[in-house]
Each structure stands twice: as C-alpha cells, then as structure tokens.
N, C-alpha and C positions, 0 to 999 in steps of 0.2 A: 216355489220358483228356486233355481238356482243361483247363488251371488257369492262374489269376494265382497269380506269382509274386515275391519280391521280390529283384531280383540283387543288390544290395547299398543299405543304407542310406541315404536321402536323401528329403529333403522337395521336392525338385526331380523326382527318377528317378518317371514314374507303374510303376503293377503291368507287370509284364509278363505276355500269354498266350503259355502255350506247350502243346507235347504230353509231359508226362510218364506213366511209367508206375504204372499201378491201383497202390495199395499192400495190401503182406500183410498179412494180420491173425494176430494171437497169437492165445494160448487163452481167452484173457479180451477178445478185440473182437471188434465185427460189423464188417462193410463197410457202408454206407449210400451208395448211389443218392442223393444232393442233390439236391431237385426244386426250394427255394428258395435262400437265403443271404439276412442282414442285413448293413447297413452300420453299423459301429459308430465312434464317434471311436478307439477302441484300436486299429482297425485302421491309421489315420495317424501315431498315436501310434509304435508298433511298427514302422511302417518307417520312420518320421524317426530313431530310433535314441532315442529320449525315455526308453524303459524297457531299453535294453540292459544297463544298469549294473547292473540284477537280475530281469533277464529275459533274458537271448543267447540270439537264434538266431543257427544258423548259415550264413550265406545262400549257396549261392539259397534261399528256404522259402516255401511255399505259404501264405496270408495267411488270416485270415476266424474268425470266431468264434461265428459264429450258422449253427443248419441243420435241418431241414428235408426227411426223406426217407424212401425205404424198403432197408429189411433184405435184401442180398443173398445174402449168406452169416453165418455163424457159427462162433468161435472153438469146440475141444472142451468146452471151459468154461465156456460162457456159459447160460444155466442159465433167465433171466427174461424174452430175447426169442426169435423165431423168424421163419426168411426169411421175408419179405410185413407183415411191423410194418410200419406209420408211425410212424417217431418225432421226437423230434426233443432239441436238447443246443446246449450251449456246449461246444466240447472245454476237455478240461484240458490247462493252462500247456504248451509244448515239443511237444503233437498239434494243435493247432491246425492248420490248411488245410482250411476250408469253402469260400475259393473256387476251386471244382473240382467236377467229376463225378461224384465218389466221395472217400470218407473213411474210416479204420480209427477207429472210437474204443472204448474199454472201456465195456463196458455197463453199467458200475456208475455212468457220465457221464449214461447218455442216460434219455428217458422214452416212454411212449407219448404219442403228438401229441396231445390234444386232438379230441374228433370231431366237435364244429360248429364248425372252421375251417377256412378253407382252410390247403395247405403255403406259402403267405405270408404269412396271417396267420401261422403255428406259426413260422414260420422269424425273425421279430418279435420274438418274448420271450424265447427263450430267459437273453442275456446283462441285457437288463432287469430281467426275472423275479426273475432271482436277486441281483443287485447292489438289487435294492429287498428281497426277503425277506430277504437279509444283512443289509442294512442295520437294517431297519424291526423284523423277528421277533427274529433272530439277538442281534444286538449289542444293540441298540436297548430289547429287550422292550413297541413299543408295547401302553399298553393305552387302553383302553373309557374316553372322558373327558379321554386327555391331551391336550397340542396338539404339532403337528408342522409346522415349518416347509419346504416340498420349495422349495430351488431352482431356477429356470428346469422349470415347471411342463408346456410347453407339448415338451417333449424326450423324449428318447425314453425316457430313466429315469421321467422329471418324470411323465409322461403315463400312466406303471404305478404309479408306487409313491403317485399320489394316488388312483386304485385302491384300491390295497392298505390303503392308510391306513384311508379311510372303512370299508375294513368292516373292518376292525380295530377302529373305533366313535372313530377320535381325530379330533378340531377339526384341517382343513387348512388352512393359508396356502400361498401360492404368488405366484413373479413371474412374470409375461410380457408381452408386451406388448399393447396394448390390444386389437390384431386378433386376438390367441390370447385373451380370456377367456371367450369363449360357451364355445371348445373346453376350455379345463379346470375351468367352472364344473359343462357339463355330465358332466366326469370326478367330481365331488362336492369340488372347492378350495371352502372355507365365507369365505375371505378371498382377494384377488383384488390382487395390486397392482400397479402397472404401472410400472415399472423405469427407463422411460424418464421419467418427470413424479416420481417417488415413490420415497421413502427407507424402505426397509424399517424401519431400525431406530429409524427414529425411529415406529413405528406399532405397530411385535413386542415384546411383553414378556411372561416367567414363561413362557417357552418348556420343554417335556419335552427334544424332541427338535429336530436342525434337520440335514437332509439337506443335505448342502451340492458345490455341480460346479461351485464358481467358481473362476476362476485369481487372481482382484487382490488379493492381501496386506492390502487394506482392509477388502473384504467378511469375508474370516473372520475379521478381527479384531471387525467388528462384528457378525457370525450369534452368536459365543462369547456374549457381552454379551448379549444377546437370552433368553437360556438362564436357567433356573432354577437356585436352587444346586443339585447335584448332578444337572441335565441334561449329554445328551451330544449331540454334533455327530459327527456323523461324515461322514469326506472322503472323495470320491475322487479328489480331484484332490491330495490335499497337504499338506501335504511326510509322506512316509511315517516312523513312529515304528522304534524300536528294537523294540519291540512286534511291529510287522510283520516286519523282519527275522528275529525268532528264530522264531516260529511258520512262518515260511516256508522254515529254516532254510539263511537265508543266511547267508556266514562274519562271522568275528567283526571282521574290516576293516569289512563294510557297514555291519552293528551301527554301530559307534563311528560311520559316516559319517551315518548315519540319525541319529543320536540327536545328532550337530551339529545336521544340519537339523532339527528340527523344534524345537529348546531351544526357542525362542523361542516359537512358538506353545503350545507342552506348561507351560510358565511362565507365561504369559497364564490359562492354562484352569485351572490349580491357584490362581492367585489368584483367581477368581472362585468357586474352587470347583464346577468342572462338569469333565464327561470330553471326551477331546478321545480319536478314533477314525479310525484310516485302514485303508478297503478297497480291497483290490486282491482285486473278487467272486471267485468257483471255483465251478470245475465242481460238479457237486452233482447226481447222479438224483432222488436221494429228494425232497429240495425242487422241482426241477421237477415228479414226477409231483403233489404240493399242490398248486404252481401249475394241476397241468391241475387238477384237481378245482375251482376255481374259476372257471375259464373256461368251464368243460363245463356247471356251475351260474349260467353269466351276471352272473358279483360281476364278473369283470374281463373289458373287453373288450380285443382289441389296436386299437393307431392306427397305420393305416400311411398315411404321407404321398403316396409314390410307389414303382410299380415300373418296374424296371428290366430291359432283358432283360442276358443274360448278358455279350453281348460290349461294352457301356459299364457295365462295373463303374467302371472309373478318373473316370467321368462322373459315378456313382453316388457316391465317394468325395469328388470335388471338392463337391458339393450338399451333401453333411451339413458339409465342413469350412469350408461357410459358415455353419453355426451356424443358418441358419433354417426348415431340418426342423420339421416341428410329426409330434412321433412318431418312428415310425422308417420308412427307406427301406433297401426290398426290392430283390434281385436271382433273378430265376427263370432257373434254371439249366436245365431242362426244360421 
C-alpha cells in the first residue's frame, strides 16, 4: 500500500511517499481502507520531534491522526463492527498511521461514521471532536449558563468547540481575525474578539472555562487571570503537568521533569484559586459515538477549508503550518 512515512525526526524534512506492506490485524482490531484523512498541527509536531520525550515513535513510521473509511477485515474477537461498515476514528497513540491506504485499529477506538456527512467531512472530525469533548465535557464539565473562552475560534478545534459549547448552553467568547468573524458567529460565538486589534485580557472577566491553545507565555498568564475563582483552564499546548505524566504511565523521571516544566504556571493558578489542566487528547470510540449523534442531529457541522489529493499530503501539512486554515484541512486518499 502507499503511505507517507517519517524517515527521521526533522523540521526541514518532508514526509516520504513510499510503498509499504498492508498492516496485519490482531484479534481485537479491524482493517480499514482509508477514504480520507485530515491534517492536524499535531502531525507536524510529531514529525518535528517536539513530543518525542514523552511520545517516542521509532522511525520510520506512518504519520496521521484522523481517518474515515470502510472496514475490510475484522479480528476474531471483534464484536461491535462488521466488514463493510463505514467508520471514523482518531487512532490511539503508537497506533497512528492514517496517511496511508489502510490502517489496523482497535475496535474500541472507532465509531460508525455519521450517515449525513461525506467521508471527507467525517475525516475532519475525530481529533478535534475528541479534543473538544474531553476539554469541555470530561474535564471542565461545562454547564448551561456558564461562560467559556475558546481561543483561535476559526481553527480546527475552535470551530468544533464553539458548536459543542453552544450545545451545552454556554456563553462563548472567542478570538479570531476580522476576516473570520462571520464564520465564528455563524457557529454560535456570542462575543468575538479581533486578536489583531483587541486584548482579550481587558475585555473578559469571571469566566468558568478557558480552552487554551496559544503558545505564548503571556497569553497563558492572562488566560488564568480572566477565570473566576474555581474556574478551569484546559491547555492543549502545555506545559504538561505531573498529573498528565502519571495518568499517561510515564516514568518517574518524566513526572519530575513535567513537574518542573509546569511549576510556574501551577503556582500562578493556585494563587488565583483556579485550576490548570493539560490535555493531550486520547482515542475514545465511545465519545466519538456521542459526537456522531450530535452530527446526525445537525447540532454540529464539520467545517472544512480545503481538500487536497493524497499525493499532496506534504503541501496540505505546509498549509496547516501557516496557521491560516479555517476549520480543517482534509486529504482525499481514494
């Protein structure tokens, strides 16, 4: 099968299109022929080696974290799915590889594709959908009437998280450029801040939840300050915490390292009487099934910027790295 592989960790080196053997499946796995995949900034960070300290992949490996396709084979103990089912998923860590024609994936990590969207639309959902669900539902327990600040509202996570937060009954504030104001408002944003001309820290106050995705230290500090006492900031960009290291099963030395990396922000959060959480989303088929119901009910709609052909996966990654994409960038595999 054709696949895009990472030959070595590098910011400069592109993915390599090559022929590799189709994967074998275990008794709990299904083999999926991939119709479409999607590009996430995580794919670039993995390729660059930014996460290899706690998520080391042995090179060469196939990159890619989103997929939609059709099951072509099932393992002997698979009970929830059958050959011919249209499914979508974010594969588990160490089991990634959606920049390919086929993938072997555990049945607990997949869900039936929403019937009312295309394969390309379905492929755009899993990573951002699960990230939003785990941040807003699982960690923050966002409730009706609460206020949430979702940074980068026109991005992949932002476009999904705004819709989910509105469904949960929250008041949603977000940042974007003036050119994307209409888009985020159409998704349900109540308050839109132009990050180029306005400072959210002077506008927002007493928020219950912040979904943080910015890499600047000052933005993180100001985001903590807009929370009400007892509020929660969920960061997708770090720094990672010892709590994350422990639940991820990382060694004691990495728990110590992450304790040191996050010490400053955890101290600031404690002083402000707010909660700081780091989220590195995980594969979860049951949560994806809940998301399927929301999509089929028309409550959440996929937002796609561009669709690239499979051969242009590197160009799609470069486009996502510019930070200018609105919603998700998808790659059509077949």
